[in-house]
VMD Tcl script that builds the backbone (N, CA, C; Angstrom):
set m [mol new atoms 507]
animate dup $m
set s [atomselect $m all]
$s set {name element resname resid chain x y z} {
  {N N UNK 1 A 22.054 -183.451 18.328}
  {CA C UNK 1 A 22.341 -183.181 16.996}
  {C C UNK 1 A 23.738 -183.457 16.798}
  {N N UNK 2 A 23.997 -184.218 15.722}
  {CA C UNK 2 A 25.556 -184.445 15.373}
  {C C UNK 2 A 26.064 -183.400 14.646}
  {N N UNK 3 A 27.366 -183.548 14.282}
  {CA C UNK 3 A 28.063 -182.319 13.605}
  {C C UNK 3 A 27.577 -182.152 12.245}
  {N N UNK 4 A 27.229 -183.283 11.491}
  {CA C UNK 4 A 26.617 -183.136 10.103}
  {C C UNK 4 A 25.237 -182.352 10.266}
  {N N UNK 5 A 24.433 -182.624 11.214}
  {CA C UNK 5 A 23.217 -182.037 11.365}
  {C C UNK 5 A 23.330 -180.475 11.629}
  {N N UNK 6 A 24.300 -180.281 12.535}
  {CA C UNK 6 A 24.685 -178.830 12.911}
  {C C UNK 6 A 25.060 -178.111 11.610}
  {N N UNK 7 A 25.916 -178.740 10.811}
  {CA C UNK 7 A 26.459 -178.001 9.545}
  {C C UNK 7 A 25.222 -177.884 8.631}
  {N N UNK 8 A 24.430 -178.637 8.415}
  {CA C UNK 8 A 23.096 -178.632 7.638}
  {C C UNK 8 A 22.294 -177.531 8.179}
  {N N UNK 9 A 22.044 -177.408 9.414}
  {CA C UNK 9 A 21.161 -176.475 9.889}
  {C C UNK 9 A 21.898 -175.038 9.756}
  {N N UNK 10 A 23.154 -174.925 9.936}
  {CA C UNK 10 A 23.796 -173.691 9.654}
  {C C UNK 10 A 23.638 -173.228 8.316}
  {N N UNK 11 A 23.940 -174.233 7.342}
  {CA C UNK 11 A 23.881 -173.766 5.837}
  {C C UNK 11 A 22.530 -173.311 5.461}
  {N N UNK 12 A 21.477 -173.996 6.093}
  {CA C UNK 12 A 20.130 -173.643 5.713}
  {C C UNK 12 A 19.939 -172.107 6.213}
  {N N UNK 13 A 20.320 -171.837 7.520}
  {CA C UNK 13 A 20.003 -170.598 8.130}
  {C C UNK 13 A 20.953 -169.532 7.255}
  {N N UNK 14 A 22.105 -169.824 6.814}
  {CA C UNK 14 A 22.851 -168.894 5.944}
  {C C UNK 14 A 22.046 -168.718 4.673}
  {N N UNK 15 A 21.474 -169.633 4.087}
  {CA C UNK 15 A 20.789 -169.521 2.847}
  {C C UNK 15 A 19.650 -168.766 3.041}
  {N N UNK 16 A 18.790 -168.833 3.935}
  {CA C UNK 16 A 17.672 -167.991 4.446}
  {C C UNK 16 A 18.238 -166.493 4.598}
  {N N UNK 17 A 19.181 -166.362 5.285}
  {CA C UNK 17 A 19.632 -164.923 5.396}
  {C C UNK 17 A 20.005 -164.347 4.154}
  {N N UNK 18 A 20.854 -165.084 3.260}
  {CA C UNK 18 A 21.095 -164.582 2.032}
  {C C UNK 18 A 20.053 -164.235 1.084}
  {N N UNK 19 A 18.910 -165.141 1.201}
  {CA C UNK 19 A 17.724 -164.918 0.478}
  {C C UNK 19 A 16.914 -163.701 0.888}
  {N N UNK 20 A 16.822 -163.364 2.296}
  {CA C UNK 20 A 16.279 -162.149 2.707}
  {C C UNK 20 A 16.924 -161.037 2.216}
  {N N UNK 21 A 18.389 -160.999 2.392}
  {CA C UNK 21 A 19.206 -159.947 1.850}
  {C C UNK 21 A 19.015 -159.545 0.395}
  {N N UNK 22 A 18.820 -160.694 -0.471}
  {CA C UNK 22 A 18.598 -160.448 -2.009}
  {C C UNK 22 A 17.235 -159.894 -2.175}
  {N N UNK 23 A 16.235 -160.411 -1.418}
  {CA C UNK 23 A 15.017 -159.842 -1.740}
  {C C UNK 23 A 14.774 -158.395 -1.185}
  {N N UNK 24 A 15.565 -158.063 -0.227}
  {CA C UNK 24 A 15.505 -156.535 0.217}
  {C C UNK 24 A 16.269 -155.836 -0.884}
  {N N UNK 25 A 17.318 -156.279 -1.436}
  {CA C UNK 25 A 17.871 -155.698 -2.464}
  {C C UNK 25 A 17.075 -155.491 -3.745}
  {N N UNK 26 A 16.478 -156.510 -4.099}
  {CA C UNK 26 A 15.465 -156.438 -5.175}
  {C C UNK 26 A 14.455 -155.154 -5.049}
  {N N UNK 27 A 13.890 -155.372 -3.678}
  {CA C UNK 27 A 12.773 -154.196 -3.473}
  {C C UNK 27 A 13.410 -152.740 -3.581}
  {N N UNK 28 A 14.625 -152.863 -3.177}
  {CA C UNK 28 A 15.452 -151.322 -3.053}
  {C C UNK 28 A 15.496 -151.080 -4.481}
  {N N UNK 29 A 15.945 -152.000 -5.315}
  {CA C UNK 29 A 16.216 -151.642 -6.710}
  {C C UNK 29 A 14.994 -151.238 -7.419}
  {N N UNK 30 A 13.958 -151.892 -7.258}
  {CA C UNK 30 A 12.620 -151.559 -7.712}
  {C C UNK 30 A 12.245 -150.061 -7.204}
  {N N UNK 31 A 12.344 -149.656 -5.946}
  {CA C UNK 31 A 12.098 -148.338 -5.620}
  {C C UNK 31 A 12.984 -147.322 -6.182}
  {N N UNK 32 A 14.175 -147.605 -6.316}
  {CA C UNK 32 A 15.156 -146.770 -6.914}
  {C C UNK 32 A 14.844 -146.557 -8.350}
  {N N UNK 33 A 14.432 -147.652 -8.920}
  {CA C UNK 33 A 14.084 -147.443 -10.571}
  {C C UNK 33 A 12.895 -146.551 -10.548}
  {N N UNK 34 A 12.079 -146.530 -9.727}
  {CA C UNK 34 A 10.710 -145.645 -9.682}
  {C C UNK 34 A 11.253 -144.271 -9.491}
  {N N UNK 35 A 11.971 -144.013 -8.687}
  {CA C UNK 35 A 12.486 -142.673 -8.237}
  {C C UNK 35 A 13.459 -142.025 -9.393}
  {N N UNK 36 A 14.183 -142.996 -10.093}
  {CA C UNK 36 A 15.236 -142.604 -10.975}
  {C C UNK 36 A 14.760 -142.638 -12.410}
  {N N UNK 37 A 13.380 -142.900 -12.580}
  {CA C UNK 37 A 12.662 -143.031 -13.832}
  {C C UNK 37 A 13.357 -144.033 -14.698}
  {N N UNK 38 A 13.595 -145.197 -14.255}
  {CA C UNK 38 A 14.178 -146.230 -15.268}
  {C C UNK 38 A 13.202 -147.413 -15.477}
  {N N UNK 39 A 12.356 -147.198 -16.507}
  {CA C UNK 39 A 11.375 -148.144 -16.829}
  {C C UNK 39 A 11.957 -149.676 -16.994}
  {N N UNK 40 A 13.101 -149.836 -17.613}
  {CA C UNK 40 A 13.675 -151.119 -17.924}
  {C C UNK 40 A 14.067 -151.658 -16.511}
  {N N UNK 41 A 14.733 -151.083 -15.773}
  {CA C UNK 41 A 15.065 -151.730 -14.403}
  {C C UNK 41 A 13.919 -151.941 -13.460}
  {N N UNK 42 A 12.785 -151.025 -13.582}
  {CA C UNK 42 A 11.455 -151.320 -13.060}
  {C C UNK 42 A 10.881 -152.664 -13.416}
  {N N UNK 43 A 10.954 -152.916 -14.785}
  {CA C UNK 43 A 10.354 -154.070 -15.359}
  {C C UNK 43 A 11.073 -155.318 -15.013}
  {N N UNK 44 A 12.385 -155.186 -14.990}
  {CA C UNK 44 A 13.169 -156.290 -14.778}
  {C C UNK 44 A 13.075 -156.825 -13.364}
  {N N UNK 45 A 12.435 -156.137 -12.274}
  {CA C UNK 45 A 12.217 -156.505 -10.969}
  {C C UNK 45 A 11.122 -157.717 -11.034}
  {N N UNK 46 A 10.389 -157.731 -11.928}
  {CA C UNK 46 A 9.373 -158.680 -11.923}
  {C C UNK 46 A 9.633 -160.018 -12.863}
  {N N UNK 47 A 8.880 -161.026 -12.451}
  {CA C UNK 47 A 9.067 -162.340 -13.322}
  {C C UNK 47 A 8.744 -161.891 -14.847}
  {N N UNK 48 A 9.352 -162.607 -15.756}
  {CA C UNK 48 A 9.187 -162.511 -17.299}
  {C C UNK 48 A 7.731 -162.423 -17.670}
  {N N UNK 49 A 6.981 -163.388 -17.130}
  {CA C UNK 49 A 5.556 -163.249 -17.390}
  {C C UNK 49 A 4.640 -163.817 -16.283}
  {N N UNK 50 A 3.564 -163.332 -16.395}
  {CA C UNK 50 A 2.453 -163.843 -15.421}
  {C C UNK 50 A 2.359 -163.235 -14.083}
  {N N UNK 51 A 3.047 -162.084 -13.915}
  {CA C UNK 51 A 3.059 -161.342 -12.614}
  {C C UNK 51 A 1.696 -160.980 -12.323}
  {N N UNK 52 A 1.150 -161.038 -10.972}
  {CA C UNK 52 A -0.089 -160.714 -10.626}
  {C C UNK 52 A 0.197 -159.333 -9.855}
  {N N UNK 53 A -0.439 -158.245 -10.327}
  {CA C UNK 53 A -0.030 -157.121 -9.814}
  {C C UNK 53 A -1.464 -156.112 -9.483}
  {N N UNK 54 A -1.643 -155.653 -8.370}
  {CA C UNK 54 A -2.947 -154.931 -7.995}
  {C C UNK 54 A -2.372 -153.794 -7.271}
  {N N UNK 55 A -2.370 -152.500 -8.014}
  {CA C UNK 55 A -1.925 -151.249 -7.376}
  {C C UNK 55 A -3.057 -150.474 -6.962}
  {N N UNK 56 A -4.146 -151.111 -6.861}
  {CA C UNK 56 A -5.290 -150.378 -6.258}
  {C C UNK 56 A -6.087 -149.654 -7.333}
  {N N UNK 57 A -7.252 -149.194 -6.849}
  {CA C UNK 57 A -8.170 -148.515 -7.864}
  {C C UNK 57 A -7.780 -147.245 -8.642}
  {N N UNK 58 A -6.757 -146.452 -8.118}
  {CA C UNK 58 A -6.104 -145.380 -8.964}
  {C C UNK 58 A -5.354 -145.882 -10.045}
  {N N UNK 59 A -4.563 -146.894 -9.854}
  {CA C UNK 59 A -3.571 -147.324 -11.046}
  {C C UNK 59 A -4.021 -148.642 -11.629}
  {N N UNK 60 A -4.484 -149.520 -10.970}
  {CA C UNK 60 A -5.230 -150.756 -11.608}
  {C C UNK 60 A -4.601 -152.015 -11.302}
  {N N UNK 61 A -5.237 -153.182 -11.971}
  {CA C UNK 61 A -4.664 -154.448 -11.872}
  {C C UNK 61 A -4.127 -154.932 -13.051}
  {N N UNK 62 A -3.055 -155.870 -13.013}
  {CA C UNK 62 A -2.463 -156.338 -14.116}
  {C C UNK 62 A -2.099 -157.756 -14.094}
  {N N UNK 63 A -2.215 -158.487 -15.056}
  {CA C UNK 63 A -1.875 -159.922 -15.389}
  {C C UNK 63 A -0.507 -160.092 -15.616}
  {N N UNK 64 A 0.243 -159.145 -15.883}
  {CA C UNK 64 A 1.584 -159.220 -16.193}
  {C C UNK 64 A 2.312 -158.012 -16.024}
  {N N UNK 65 A 3.578 -158.072 -15.787}
  {CA C UNK 65 A 4.289 -156.696 -15.406}
  {C C UNK 65 A 4.457 -155.680 -16.643}
  {N N UNK 66 A 4.294 -156.127 -17.785}
  {CA C UNK 66 A 4.341 -155.169 -18.920}
  {C C UNK 66 A 3.435 -154.092 -18.786}
  {N N UNK 67 A 2.219 -154.331 -18.415}
  {CA C UNK 67 A 1.059 -153.524 -18.265}
  {C C UNK 67 A 1.441 -152.325 -17.011}
  {N N UNK 68 A 1.886 -152.829 -16.041}
  {CA C UNK 68 A 2.250 -151.917 -15.040}
  {C C UNK 68 A 3.497 -151.034 -15.524}
  {N N UNK 69 A 4.492 -151.647 -16.278}
  {CA C UNK 69 A 5.790 -151.001 -16.619}
  {C C UNK 69 A 5.287 -149.984 -17.733}
  {N N UNK 70 A 4.389 -150.145 -18.475}
  {CA C UNK 70 A 3.846 -149.099 -19.581}
  {C C UNK 70 A 3.200 -147.861 -18.677}
  {N N UNK 71 A 2.433 -148.278 -17.595}
  {CA C UNK 71 A 1.839 -147.182 -16.924}
  {C C UNK 71 A 2.969 -146.273 -16.133}
  {N N UNK 72 A 3.900 -147.015 -15.740}
  {CA C UNK 72 A 5.022 -146.293 -15.069}
  {C C UNK 72 A 5.711 -145.425 -15.964}
  {N N UNK 73 A 6.044 -146.007 -17.222}
  {CA C UNK 73 A 6.716 -145.261 -18.240}
  {C C UNK 73 A 5.980 -144.031 -18.658}
  {N N UNK 74 A 4.609 -144.260 -18.917}
  {CA C UNK 74 A 3.806 -143.121 -19.251}
  {C C UNK 74 A 3.760 -141.954 -18.116}
  {N N UNK 75 A 3.551 -142.340 -16.866}
  {CA C UNK 75 A 3.435 -141.379 -15.839}
  {C C UNK 75 A 4.817 -140.710 -15.414}
  {N N UNK 76 A 5.763 -141.619 -15.217}
  {CA C UNK 76 A 6.994 -141.053 -14.681}
  {C C UNK 76 A 7.943 -140.309 -15.753}
  {N N UNK 77 A 7.697 -140.675 -16.934}
  {CA C UNK 77 A 8.454 -139.890 -18.066}
  {C C UNK 77 A 7.607 -138.815 -18.687}
  {N N UNK 78 A 6.462 -138.482 -18.112}
  {CA C UNK 78 A 5.626 -137.466 -18.870}
  {C C UNK 78 A 6.352 -136.309 -18.813}
  {N N UNK 79 A 6.214 -135.603 -20.062}
  {CA C UNK 79 A 6.926 -134.238 -20.319}
  {C C UNK 79 A 5.755 -133.136 -20.701}
  {N N UNK 80 A 6.202 -131.999 -20.307}
  {CA C UNK 80 A 5.419 -130.905 -20.909}
  {C C UNK 80 A 6.398 -129.890 -21.309}
  {N N UNK 81 A 6.225 -129.556 -22.555}
  {CA C UNK 81 A 7.255 -128.543 -23.115}
  {C C UNK 81 A 8.591 -129.091 -22.956}
  {N N UNK 82 A 8.978 -130.390 -22.953}
  {CA C UNK 82 A 10.214 -130.999 -22.941}
  {C C UNK 82 A 10.866 -131.251 -21.581}
  {N N UNK 83 A 9.853 -130.835 -20.462}
  {CA C UNK 83 A 10.374 -130.888 -19.195}
  {C C UNK 83 A 9.567 -131.889 -18.371}
  {N N UNK 84 A 10.321 -132.679 -17.525}
  {CA C UNK 84 A 9.502 -133.709 -16.807}
  {C C UNK 84 A 8.612 -133.011 -15.726}
  {N N UNK 85 A 7.400 -133.636 -15.456}
  {CA C UNK 85 A 6.443 -132.963 -14.711}
  {C C UNK 85 A 5.940 -133.792 -13.469}
  {N N UNK 86 A 6.478 -135.117 -13.304}
  {CA C UNK 86 A 6.185 -135.925 -12.234}
  {C C UNK 86 A 7.523 -136.300 -11.350}
  {N N UNK 87 A 7.649 -136.082 -10.114}
  {CA C UNK 87 A 8.758 -136.402 -9.488}
  {C C UNK 87 A 8.233 -137.260 -8.222}
  {N N UNK 88 A 8.798 -138.426 -8.143}
  {CA C UNK 88 A 8.412 -139.336 -6.942}
  {C C UNK 88 A 9.511 -139.584 -6.075}
  {N N UNK 89 A 9.159 -139.929 -4.819}
  {CA C UNK 89 A 10.077 -140.401 -3.722}
  {C C UNK 89 A 9.524 -141.447 -3.129}
  {N N UNK 90 A 10.262 -142.725 -3.276}
  {CA C UNK 90 A 9.633 -144.061 -2.571}
  {C C UNK 90 A 10.770 -144.560 -1.471}
  {N N UNK 91 A 10.216 -144.518 -0.270}
  {CA C UNK 91 A 11.090 -145.067 0.829}
  {C C UNK 91 A 10.425 -146.281 1.381}
  {N N UNK 92 A 10.860 -147.447 1.097}
  {CA C UNK 92 A 10.378 -148.759 1.508}
  {C C UNK 92 A 11.010 -148.942 2.851}
  {N N UNK 93 A 10.249 -149.233 3.962}
  {CA C UNK 93 A 10.644 -149.329 5.192}
  {C C UNK 93 A 9.752 -150.566 5.899}
  {N N UNK 94 A 10.299 -150.978 7.045}
  {CA C UNK 94 A 9.727 -152.097 7.809}
  {C C UNK 94 A 9.395 -153.421 7.044}
  {N N UNK 95 A 10.437 -153.938 6.371}
  {CA C UNK 95 A 10.337 -155.167 5.563}
  {C C UNK 95 A 10.166 -156.307 6.495}
  {N N UNK 96 A 9.193 -157.223 6.190}
  {CA C UNK 96 A 9.022 -158.586 6.834}
  {C C UNK 96 A 9.023 -159.468 5.704}
  {N N UNK 97 A 10.054 -160.389 5.812}
  {CA C UNK 97 A 10.307 -161.227 4.593}
  {C C UNK 97 A 10.247 -162.732 5.229}
  {N N UNK 98 A 9.450 -163.478 4.725}
  {CA C UNK 98 A 9.346 -164.877 5.088}
  {C C UNK 98 A 9.721 -165.881 3.909}
  {N N UNK 99 A 10.752 -166.491 4.127}
  {CA C UNK 99 A 11.169 -167.464 3.165}
  {C C UNK 99 A 10.353 -168.821 3.175}
  {N N UNK 100 A 9.656 -169.091 2.033}
  {CA C UNK 100 A 8.748 -170.259 1.948}
  {C C UNK 100 A 9.767 -171.570 1.750}
  {N N UNK 101 A 10.537 -171.433 0.725}
  {CA C UNK 101 A 11.388 -172.512 0.379}
  {C C UNK 101 A 12.552 -171.776 -0.430}
  {N N UNK 102 A 13.398 -172.620 -1.038}
  {CA C UNK 102 A 14.561 -172.137 -1.775}
  {C C UNK 102 A 14.275 -170.990 -2.990}
  {N N UNK 103 A 13.118 -171.294 -3.493}
  {CA C UNK 103 A 12.674 -170.509 -4.570}
  {C C UNK 103 A 11.402 -169.453 -4.445}
  {N N UNK 104 A 10.824 -169.568 -3.232}
  {CA C UNK 104 A 9.628 -168.860 -2.915}
  {C C UNK 104 A 9.744 -168.114 -1.654}
  {N N UNK 105 A 9.073 -166.861 -1.472}
  {CA C UNK 105 A 8.978 -166.033 -0.461}
  {C C UNK 105 A 7.865 -165.108 -0.497}
  {N N UNK 106 A 7.589 -164.504 0.557}
  {CA C UNK 106 A 6.557 -163.475 0.777}
  {C C UNK 106 A 7.190 -162.307 1.679}
  {N N UNK 107 A 6.562 -161.106 1.322}
  {CA C UNK 107 A 7.014 -160.006 2.024}
  {C C UNK 107 A 6.017 -158.906 2.251}
  {N N UNK 108 A 6.102 -158.171 3.297}
  {CA C UNK 108 A 5.245 -156.841 3.485}
  {C C UNK 108 A 6.263 -155.840 3.668}
  {N N UNK 109 A 5.914 -154.635 3.132}
  {CA C UNK 109 A 6.559 -153.432 3.266}
  {C C UNK 109 A 5.646 -152.262 3.453}
  {N N UNK 110 A 6.205 -151.290 4.191}
  {CA C UNK 110 A 5.505 -150.067 4.261}
  {C C UNK 110 A 6.155 -149.070 3.317}
  {N N UNK 111 A 5.532 -148.281 2.630}
  {CA C UNK 111 A 6.029 -147.422 1.651}
  {C C UNK 111 A 5.665 -145.933 1.959}
  {N N UNK 112 A 6.620 -145.112 2.258}
  {CA C UNK 112 A 6.467 -143.661 2.330}
  {C C UNK 112 A 6.709 -142.956 1.063}
  {N N UNK 113 A 5.529 -142.523 0.557}
  {CA C UNK 113 A 5.548 -142.014 -0.862}
  {C C UNK 113 A 5.266 -140.691 -0.847}
  {N N UNK 114 A 6.069 -140.045 -1.806}
  {CA C UNK 114 A 5.881 -138.490 -1.991}
  {C C UNK 114 A 5.966 -138.207 -3.505}
  {N N UNK 115 A 4.990 -137.212 -4.047}
  {CA C UNK 115 A 5.006 -137.058 -5.281}
  {C C UNK 115 A 4.812 -135.654 -5.506}
  {N N UNK 116 A 5.477 -134.918 -6.474}
  {CA C UNK 116 A 5.354 -133.659 -6.843}
  {C C UNK 116 A 4.756 -133.695 -8.223}
  {N N UNK 117 A 3.629 -133.029 -8.660}
  {CA C UNK 117 A 2.952 -132.987 -9.810}
  {C C UNK 117 A 3.011 -131.638 -10.291}
  {N N UNK 118 A 3.748 -131.360 -11.338}
  {CA C UNK 118 A 3.753 -129.985 -11.878}
  {C C UNK 118 A 2.669 -129.699 -12.807}
  {N N UNK 119 A 1.951 -130.612 -13.325}
  {CA C UNK 119 A 0.661 -130.329 -14.034}
  {C C UNK 119 A -0.328 -129.973 -13.110}
  {N N UNK 120 A -0.754 -130.690 -12.184}
  {CA C UNK 120 A -1.654 -130.165 -11.288}
  {C C UNK 120 A -1.283 -129.273 -10.192}
  {N N UNK 121 A 0.027 -129.012 -10.092}
  {CA C UNK 121 A 0.639 -128.210 -9.143}
  {C C UNK 121 A 0.271 -128.575 -7.766}
  {N N UNK 122 A 0.494 -129.912 -7.473}
  {CA C UNK 122 A 0.214 -130.490 -6.129}
  {C C UNK 122 A 1.442 -131.321 -5.605}
  {N N UNK 123 A 1.306 -131.433 -4.366}
  {CA C UNK 123 A 2.448 -132.385 -3.650}
  {C C UNK 123 A 1.290 -133.297 -2.860}
  {N N UNK 124 A 1.753 -134.781 -3.014}
  {CA C UNK 124 A 0.970 -135.805 -2.411}
  {C C UNK 124 A 1.955 -136.570 -1.561}
  {N N UNK 125 A 1.511 -136.888 -0.379}
  {CA C UNK 125 A 2.166 -137.704 0.560}
  {C C UNK 125 A 1.290 -138.816 0.888}
  {N N UNK 126 A 1.694 -140.135 0.869}
  {CA C UNK 126 A 0.976 -141.348 1.181}
  {C C UNK 126 A 1.699 -142.245 1.784}
  {N N UNK 127 A 0.818 -143.057 2.788}
  {CA C UNK 127 A 1.313 -144.213 3.419}
  {C C UNK 127 A 0.769 -145.402 2.870}
  {N N UNK 128 A 1.524 -146.302 2.393}
  {CA C UNK 128 A 0.982 -147.538 1.412}
  {C C UNK 128 A 1.707 -148.724 2.018}
  {N N UNK 129 A 0.871 -149.736 1.945}
  {CA C UNK 129 A 1.436 -150.964 2.426}
  {C C UNK 129 A 1.643 -151.928 1.104}
  {N N UNK 130 A 2.544 -152.746 0.975}
  {CA C UNK 130 A 2.946 -153.642 -0.063}
  {C C UNK 130 A 2.643 -155.133 0.464}
  {N N UNK 131 A 2.146 -155.943 -0.083}
  {CA C UNK 131 A 2.192 -157.520 0.061}
  {C C UNK 131 A 2.670 -158.160 -1.129}
  {N N UNK 132 A 3.890 -158.717 -1.196}
  {CA C UNK 132 A 4.529 -159.233 -2.209}
  {C C UNK 132 A 4.815 -160.742 -2.147}
  {N N UNK 133 A 4.902 -161.338 -3.179}
  {CA C UNK 133 A 5.334 -162.774 -3.362}
  {C C UNK 133 A 6.458 -162.884 -4.262}
  {N N UNK 134 A 7.557 -163.411 -3.854}
  {CA C UNK 134 A 8.647 -163.522 -4.723}
  {C C UNK 134 A 9.028 -164.890 -5.105}
  {N N UNK 135 A 9.859 -165.023 -6.237}
  {CA C UNK 135 A 10.245 -166.322 -6.764}
  {C C UNK 135 A 11.585 -166.099 -7.447}
  {N N UNK 136 A 12.246 -167.221 -7.515}
  {CA C UNK 136 A 13.609 -167.305 -8.016}
  {C C UNK 136 A 13.399 -167.622 -9.550}
  {N N UNK 137 A 13.944 -166.682 -10.426}
  {CA C UNK 137 A 13.899 -167.113 -12.071}
  {C C UNK 137 A 15.269 -166.708 -12.429}
  {N N UNK 138 A 15.669 -167.700 -13.063}
  {CA C UNK 138 A 17.104 -167.507 -13.720}
  {C C UNK 138 A 18.233 -167.127 -12.680}
  {N N UNK 139 A 17.982 -167.773 -11.501}
  {CA C UNK 139 A 19.033 -167.522 -10.476}
  {C C UNK 139 A 18.853 -166.411 -9.628}
  {N N UNK 140 A 17.722 -165.380 -9.850}
  {CA C UNK 140 A 17.642 -164.157 -9.216}
  {C C UNK 140 A 16.126 -164.076 -8.653}
  {N N UNK 141 A 16.106 -163.522 -7.515}
  {CA C UNK 141 A 14.817 -163.223 -6.922}
  {C C UNK 141 A 14.160 -162.132 -7.676}
  {N N UNK 142 A 12.768 -162.352 -7.940}
  {CA C UNK 142 A 11.895 -161.405 -8.756}
  {C C UNK 142 A 10.626 -161.359 -8.071}
  {N N UNK 143 A 9.869 -160.306 -8.322}
  {CA C UNK 143 A 8.545 -160.169 -7.834}
  {C C UNK 143 A 7.567 -160.874 -8.685}
  {N N UNK 144 A 6.711 -161.802 -8.186}
  {CA C UNK 144 A 5.899 -162.698 -8.727}
  {C C UNK 144 A 4.344 -161.947 -8.529}
  {N N UNK 145 A 4.171 -161.554 -7.440}
  {CA C UNK 145 A 2.869 -160.764 -7.065}
  {C C UNK 145 A 3.108 -159.717 -6.248}
  {N N UNK 146 A 2.333 -158.618 -6.441}
  {CA C UNK 146 A 2.554 -157.345 -5.654}
  {C C UNK 146 A 1.058 -156.791 -5.412}
  {N N UNK 147 A 0.739 -156.638 -4.220}
  {CA C UNK 147 A -0.641 -155.911 -3.873}
  {C C UNK 147 A -0.372 -154.879 -3.146}
  {N N UNK 148 A -0.998 -153.663 -3.436}
  {CA C UNK 148 A -0.817 -152.407 -2.776}
  {C C UNK 148 A -2.040 -151.941 -2.142}
  {N N UNK 149 A -1.920 -151.472 -0.923}
  {CA C UNK 149 A -3.077 -150.884 -0.193}
  {C C UNK 149 A -2.688 -149.548 0.258}
  {N N UNK 150 A -3.388 -148.445 -0.177}
  {CA C UNK 150 A -3.084 -147.203 0.393}
  {C C UNK 150 A -3.749 -146.883 1.715}
  {N N UNK 151 A -2.979 -146.642 2.792}
  {CA C UNK 151 A -3.714 -146.250 4.111}
  {C C UNK 151 A -4.274 -144.910 4.082}
  {N N UNK 152 A -3.418 -143.947 3.742}
  {CA C UNK 152 A -3.925 -142.686 3.666}
  {C C UNK 152 A -3.142 -141.884 2.711}
  {N N UNK 153 A -3.682 -140.639 2.177}
  {CA C UNK 153 A -3.026 -139.814 1.277}
  {C C UNK 153 A -3.442 -138.279 1.745}
  {N N UNK 154 A -2.435 -137.397 1.580}
  {CA C UNK 154 A -2.632 -136.150 1.724}
  {C C UNK 154 A -2.192 -135.304 0.606}
  {N N UNK 155 A -3.063 -134.568 -0.024}
  {CA C UNK 155 A -2.616 -133.907 -1.298}
  {C C UNK 155 A -2.966 -132.375 -0.996}
  {N N UNK 156 A -1.926 -131.612 -1.290}
  {CA C UNK 156 A -1.999 -130.141 -1.120}
  {C C UNK 156 A -1.370 -129.363 -2.354}
  {N N UNK 157 A -1.916 -128.206 -2.504}
  {CA C UNK 157 A -1.393 -127.365 -3.599}
  {C C UNK 157 A 0.161 -126.964 -3.335}
  {N N UNK 158 A 0.919 -126.900 -4.388}
  {CA C UNK 158 A 2.210 -126.342 -4.136}
  {C C UNK 158 A 2.226 -124.893 -3.700}
  {N N UNK 159 A 2.995 -124.356 -3.062}
  {CA C UNK 159 A 3.033 -123.087 -2.660}
  {C C UNK 159 A 3.483 -122.158 -3.969}
  {N N UNK 160 A 2.694 -121.009 -3.776}
  {CA C UNK 160 A 3.086 -119.847 -4.751}
  {C C UNK 160 A 4.692 -119.722 -4.960}
  {N N UNK 161 A 5.099 -119.645 -6.166}
  {CA C UNK 161 A 6.401 -119.353 -6.474}
  {C C UNK 161 A 7.314 -120.654 -6.300}
  {N N UNK 162 A 6.763 -121.852 -6.279}
  {CA C UNK 162 A 7.492 -123.098 -6.028}
  {C C UNK 162 A 8.395 -123.126 -7.322}
  {N N UNK 163 A 9.541 -123.985 -7.109}
  {CA C UNK 163 A 10.331 -124.202 -8.182}
  {C C UNK 163 A 10.942 -125.666 -7.972}
  {N N UNK 164 A 11.060 -126.503 -8.972}
  {CA C UNK 164 A 11.671 -127.888 -8.841}
  {C C UNK 164 A 12.955 -127.706 -9.829}
  {N N UNK 165 A 13.962 -128.243 -9.295}
  {CA C UNK 165 A 15.249 -128.238 -10.037}
  {C C UNK 165 A 15.436 -129.768 -9.998}
  {N N UNK 166 A 15.773 -130.320 -11.246}
  {CA C UNK 166 A 15.986 -131.836 -11.269}
  {C C UNK 166 A 17.258 -131.901 -12.145}
  {N N UNK 167 A 17.830 -133.268 -12.152}
  {CA C UNK 167 A 18.947 -133.499 -12.774}
  {C C UNK 167 A 18.835 -134.750 -13.947}
  {N N UNK 168 A 17.487 -134.950 -14.150}
  {CA C UNK 168 A 17.037 -135.916 -15.172}
  {C C UNK 168 A 17.370 -135.444 -16.620}
  {N N UNK 169 A 17.472 -134.317 -16.914}
  {CA C UNK 169 A 17.576 -133.821 -18.460}
  {C C UNK 169 A 18.767 -134.014 -18.973}
}
mol reanalyze $m
mol bondsrecalc $m
mol representation Tube
mol addrep $m
């Protein structure tokens, strides 16, 4: 391999590493938006139109991110007597990112999900798998497709005398 080929190979490796890092940052932004109750940031993680989203039988399938963003906003921002009643914790771990080309990639993630529901007075813990497709749009990586499969869920009642203190208000 000559010097020019070595430089081209090195530039390609760096571009792939940068793409993987940007995709990880995208997924973390998405997960933080879920926990921070930021529907606009959540929506912005997806392509502008035509995203294919399947969050399973409990939440549903969507042919565009506007549908899932509306569900997110309705659930995450739900209030009773002025107080928020749903609190989520999303921890995305074990990313496997494959760069297909300069503008397309796929990824798999494990989600450790926890939710406190003050309406039902329950705590839910789930182990969920994401299968994503990513695409560069307007110079930024975004989610083109997202498929969710719940491996297991534990739901238990909140203990007597529980109290949730939040800083969203």
